[in-house]
N, C-alpha and C positions, 0 to 999 in steps of 0.2 A: 652694217652687221653687228659692230660693237654696240651701237646705240640700241638696236633691238634686243641684244643680249642683256644689256643693262636694264632696259625696261622690263624684260621678263623676270630678271632677278628681283627688281624692285617690287613687281606685282606679286611675286612669290613670297617676298618678305612681308608684304602687307597682308596677304592671305594667312600666312603663318601667325602673324600677330593677332589676327582676328579670331583664330580658332579657339582660344580660351574663352572669349566672350560668347562665341557660338555654342560651345559646349556647356558653359554655365547657364546659357539661356534655356537649355533643355532640362535643367534641374527642376525637380518638383519642389516648389517653395512653400514651406510651412512658416507662417507668421506667428509670433508669440508676443502678445501684449501682457506684460508681467510687472507686478509691483516690486521691482528689485530694490527700491528704497521706499521708506514709509512703513506704515503699520503692517503691511502684508509681506515684507521683505523675507522673513524667515521661510514662509511657505512657498512663495513664488520663485525664490531662487532655487529651491529644491525642485519645484515643478519644471522650471527651465532646464535644470540639469538632467532630469528624467527624460524630457523631450529630446535633448541632444544625445543622450545615451542610446535611446531607442533608434534615433535616426542613424547613428553610427552602426548599430547592430543590423539595421535593414540594409544600409549601404554596403556593409561587409559581405552581404549575401547577393549583391548585385543591384540593390535598389528596388523600386516598385515599378513593375511593367517596363523595365529597361531604363528607368530614370533614377538618378541619385537624388536623395533628399537634401535640400539646403534649408537650414533653420535660420530664420531672421528674427532677432529678438530686440524689442524696444522696451525701455523702462517707462511705465506709466506713472511712476512715483506714488502708486496706490491712490491716485486721484481720478475722478470721473472725467474732468475736462482734459487732462493730460492723456487719458486713454483714447479719447476721440482724436486727438492730434496724432498719436502714434499709429492708430488704426488707419487713419487717412493717409499717412506717409507710406505705410507698408502697402496699401492698396494702389496708390498712384505712382509712387517712385520705385518701389521694389517689385511690384507686380506679383504679389503673393497669391498663391493658388488656393490656399485653405488656411484657417487659423486653428491653432491648438493653444488657446490662451489661458491665462492664470486665474487666480482666485478673487480678483477684485470685482465683485458682482456689480457694483454701481457703475464701474467703468465699462464693463461688458454691456450693460443695459444701454448706456449712453451712446455706444458706438454701433449698436445693433442695426439701426436704420441704414448706416453706411453699407453694411454687408448685405442687407436686403436689396438695396439698389444695385450693388455690384454683383449680386447673385453668387456670393462666396460663402460657403458654409463655415461654421465654427464649432469646434469641440472644446468644451470649457471645463475648467476646474470649479467654476462658480455655479450658483443657481441660474436658472434660465431667465431671459428677459421677461418683463411683465406685460408688455404689449402683445396682443394676440397676433398682429401682423408680422412681428419679428420672430415668433416661435418657429416657423417652418425652417429657418436657416440656422437654428441654434440647437445644440445637443450638449449633454453634460455627462461627465464621469462621476459627478457628485451624487451619492445616495440621498434619498429624501431627508430633509432636515429633521423630520420626526424620529428617524432612526437613532440619532444621537441623543435626543431628549428621552425617548422611551427606554433606552438602555439604562439611563440613570434613574428614571422613575421606578423601573422594574427592580433595580438593585435596592433602592430605599424601601420598597414595599416588602421584598422577600428576605432581605438580609439585615434590616435594622428595625428599631421600634419608632423611628422618627416618622411623624405624620404632618408636621408643619415645616414648610420649606420656603426659601426665598429665591428669587431670580435676579441675577446681576448681569447686565448685558451692555454691549457697546451699541452704537447707533447704525451699524452697517445693515444692509438689507437682509443678509443671511442671519445675523444675530436677531433681528426683529422677527424673522420668520420662525426661528427656534423659540423665541419668547412666546409667540402666539400659539405654537404647538403645545408648549408647556402649560399655558393657561387653559387650553382646550382639553388636554389629556390628563392632567394631574388627578382629577377626581376619579378617573377610571382605575387608578392605582391606590385609591384611598388616601390621597394626599391633598393637603390644602396649601395653596400659595398665599402666604401672609404678607409678603413684601416683594415689590418689583421696583428695582432701581436701575437707572442707566448711568453709564460713565463714558468718558472720552478716552480714546486710545492713548493719549499722552498724559493722562492723569497720573500724578505721582503719589496720590493718597486716596484710598477708598474707605477710610475709616468711618466717614459719615454714613455712607450707604450700608456698611456692614453693621454699624451700631443700630441703625433703624431695623435691620433684619433681626438682630438679636433681641431688640426690645419688643418686636412683634411675636417673639417666641419661636423663630425658625431654628430648627436643629441642623439644617443643612443648607448650603448655598449652591445653586446651579449657576456656575459662571459661564457665560456664553460670549466668546470673543477670543481673539488671538493676541499674542505678544506678551510683553513684559508686565502687563497689568495682572497677570495670573500670579506672579511672584509678589507683586504689590499687595494683592488681596490676601495671600497667605501670610505675609508679614504683619498686615493689619489685624488679621484674626488672632494671631499669636500675641501681638502687643496688647490687644484688648482683653486677652484672657478669655475669649469666646469659646465655649464648648460646642463647636460646630464642625460638621464635615464640609469639605470643599470638593465639589464634583465638577470637573471642567470639560470643555469641548475637546474635539480632536485637535491635536497640536503637535509640533515638533518635540521629540523627546528631550532635546537640548534645553527646552524651556522648562520641562517637568522635573528634571534632576534637582535643581536648586529648590523648587517648591516642595519636593518630597523631603529634603533635608530640613525644611522649616516645620512642616506639619506632620511628617511621619505617617502613622496609620490613619490619620484623619483626611488624607488626600487620595482622591480617585480620579481617573480620567478615562474618557472614551478612547479606545485604541482600534486601529485598523488591522487587518490580517497580516500585512507585511511587518508591522511592529511587533507581532508576537509569533513570528514565523516558526521558531523552534517548538512552540507549544501546539502547532497545528497537526492534525492527523495526516497521514499520507493520502494523496488524492490529487485531482486535477488542480485545485486551488494552490496547494503547496508546490506542485510542479510549475505552475504558471509564475508564482512568485520567485521560485528558484531561477528561472530563465532570466529574470530581471536582476535578482539579488546577487548572482555570481559576478556579473560585470560591475554592478554598483559597488560591491564591497572591494573588488579589485582596485577600483579607482578612488573610492571615498571611505574605505575602511568601515568604521562603526558609526558613521553619520546616519541620522534617522532616515529611513527609506520611504516613509509614508507618502508624502506629497510627490516625491520623485516617481514612485511606483505608479501613481495615477497619471503623471505626465507621460510615462512609458505607455500606459494603457491608451492615452489619447492618440499617440502616434500609431500604435498597433491597430486600433479601431479604424483610423483613417486609411491605413494601408489595406486593411481587410475590405473596406468600402470601395476603394479604388479598384481592387482586384475583382470584386463582385460586379461592379459597374462596367469593368473593362474600359474605363474612361476616367480622364482627369477633369472633365467639364463639370462646372459647378452644379447645375441642375441634376445631372445624372448621379453625381456624388451624393448630393443631398438625398435623393430618392434611395440610394443604396444604404445610407446610414439608417434610414427608416426600416429597412428590411434586415438589418443585422440581428440575428437571434442566436442564443446559446453561445455567445462569445465569452470564453473563460479569460477573465483578466486577473490582475493582481489584487483587486479589491472585491471581486465577486463575479457573478455571471451577468453579462449585459444582454438585455432583450429590448430592442427598440421597436417602436411601431409608429405609423403615421400620426397617431394621437398620443404617443408617449415618447418624448425625447429625453427622458431621464431614465437611463438604461438599467440601473440596478434596482430591482424590485424586492429582493430579500435582504433583510438586515444582516450586514456582514460584520458588525461591530461587536466588540467585547468591552467589558469594563475591566480596568487594570489598575495596579498600583506599582510603586517602586520600593523594593525591599533590598537593603544592602547593595544598592546600585543596580539591581537587576529588575526587569519588568516581570510582573507576576499577574496572570489572569485571575480575576476574582469572580467574574460573572460572564 
């Protein structure tokens, strides 16, 4: 009798110890491949934090279809090959259900075949994979690259007398895409590109490229790319005594503060709605941003919200697709993503279709500058 009692107690103990694993196995696992180190660290750390903040908000309301969200994050070091490694690990070891991955486009491209074979969708911060067979399983929160470019070209046409410009870009797929758009669209705005120069993300000096642009007669530089090279470009412009405007891509405001101190009123940048929240009129967009911004500011104070707000959107879009599909299964979720329409996010309204996996179709950006430490919308 004592033996059977002991066996029952042991069995009960084993079952009790197994319960946490059984419960966690029911979590809905979101994988994040992010450049937490390397050139994309500033934006991808914020993206990760936005994903985690959204997951916490969903979990606080009971999760999605009765399951709590578990976020699994791996650092791809901003490198394509490392991205393949971490995607493979999350698929095989962590059994991730869906990906809401960061802004390293080349890494997401490189791993897209893995997700195709596994039939696991991904909602991205980056541009979409370039191979047609990979596109059905990839979706993005990123507005078309042309939106950032056109906002700068429009400003130069309407607000300045400058008609000759230069393009300075890094070698990433997204930067090259923006460069191509600038080449194609400049003439539509009465502008001539007189210099196109490339740089590497770890370059400590861009004076050669900037000197070439000035010699060619450029009155403004469209800088395309992330990270500390924006401050490098600003310092080189000032050191060279070049009378040129610097108009940069979407970026973390922490990067732009020092640049504004160097160039003052000769510096402009593309800004997303969450970065200019106070200047927005009341309406659905502002309401959507507030739902994210309140918990963001409570946790991170005045840290730049842009990339995190899109990470938040990535999770909320995924939750909406799961609820629409009434399923967690990959193929059904993928199909539900394609049917999401009129979804008000923090960056704009998302409208996906089977032939359109880039959901934002109206330009949400503004051009801004920094005056006395405060962001000011100029266009």
